[in-house]
C-alpha angles and dihedrals in degrees: 000000000000115000145153117247132187118243088174126001117212102313123175102233096204120240102307141331148095122295129187119206126191120232102221095174120112098189124097110270121217098179138003111205125199119203113193124188130173128177124240104218111173115351132060095201116103120212097198143342116300089248089070088074089070104047094170137017116182140180110208140176107200106303093344118100111212102173127011127172140138115246089252092054092045094050092048090050089049090057095051094039091056096045094252110332115130122210117242117296121183124182124178121174094188118109107268091020125128138247104208138177136168118210122186129211098207117193097183142050087258137352111299094014106172096201098050123037138119115266110197092196090071091064134068101222114357114193142166118230118197127193113196147164117191094201096054095099099031128012090215097065115123104157130050140170131200122191121186120197132185124208101211137183119203097173116138113263095023097149113150119196092228140308141263107256127185134197140175100243100180143010134178142168112257128231130192117276096353132144118222125187118206127188113222125208116266099183097095139030111273122220097181144346120221122205123202113188100178133198136140089215107046133035114251096250092050088057091064138068102184141349126211134177120183143167124230101353095317096316082131120016111202098180133007111158144138107260094230092054091047089052089053088052092055091052088065094048103049136042119242117267109246122189140171125225137185114228125205098258087235135119093227126111117265142187121224129184113199137189102252116069107189135050089007123178133178134203114198127202112213129206095245132049098205117081117198099171132017091221089069091078121089117249117238124217119185124198107172106299095345120098121194107197110195119218115272122222098240113331117099121216113232109176137355138204114209125191136175144113140273102047118219090005089288136130131175140229106210124208115207128315104342091218098045111072093195089067096054122108116275104193120212107264093210095038137062136266111196135176122207116204119190112193123214128237088262094066113104135179090271092066125087135195123211131182124207122191122201110206140175110249119193092178 
């Protein structure tokens, strides 16, 4: 029978820290879902995206790390794994409103995948380890909740061959017009690689000049492309992210961090229909996923619809048919797999670059 079980039900995690949670389930797990909520108490200005509150989510077995991503990396992976479906985001800038996200640790190609899932019985002491800070997205947060759900299958004969694990394998601080070489893991088959060039000032594609992935010193070049052209390619593959936010019904300036990070647009519903002067409307300035909304003269913003591409500053490199394991990349065990990142002139010391690899784990 397939069912949804609580690993943790709506616990206030305190202000910040690291918490380890036992996985006491014995059934096969297709997905573990993390639902984070924190309360906006006094201020409508965001400091960062909501995902910054969960800086690391790990699945561990003793000292072995089986899965390890930030919430932003995980939600970006969720979008591309699902073919363009974004887990829930909720932003309310009203006093007493909530900042909410859902992030999914998916172990299969799709929910209830029989071939790939996580079987806790194969491990000695499987646990989740969460690193969080409730004030990361808004300094006025004083209350939070984290729920953790497991999508389990206890049907007889549910014996997956392994699961899809994902880890951040490398990160570095970017510099303008610089080339960086990164060795990628070659121990397990790779389904996809996820890049996260991150800046609050520049969209992720604009931070890059070119991207390259090659095997054995260019014996086989898997990707070698201008970043701007690669960004255009992605626009043809995935739908735009569309999200609905509640504003603070005030004329004051506000800062909003949203899920999409490139080609972002916003439609604001104001509190009055009649417009007597164009200058009453608040001006909008976008820099990547950060929106600075200037104060209006008299009209109060009520709600907003935001749309754009590249959620959570991420974009993927796919290997083969994502539903057919025999087409995924099998790196040479005795060779090399290297990525080359050439940053653009727009990259500054405030920008970072992270690489996530999704692999097939049979143990």
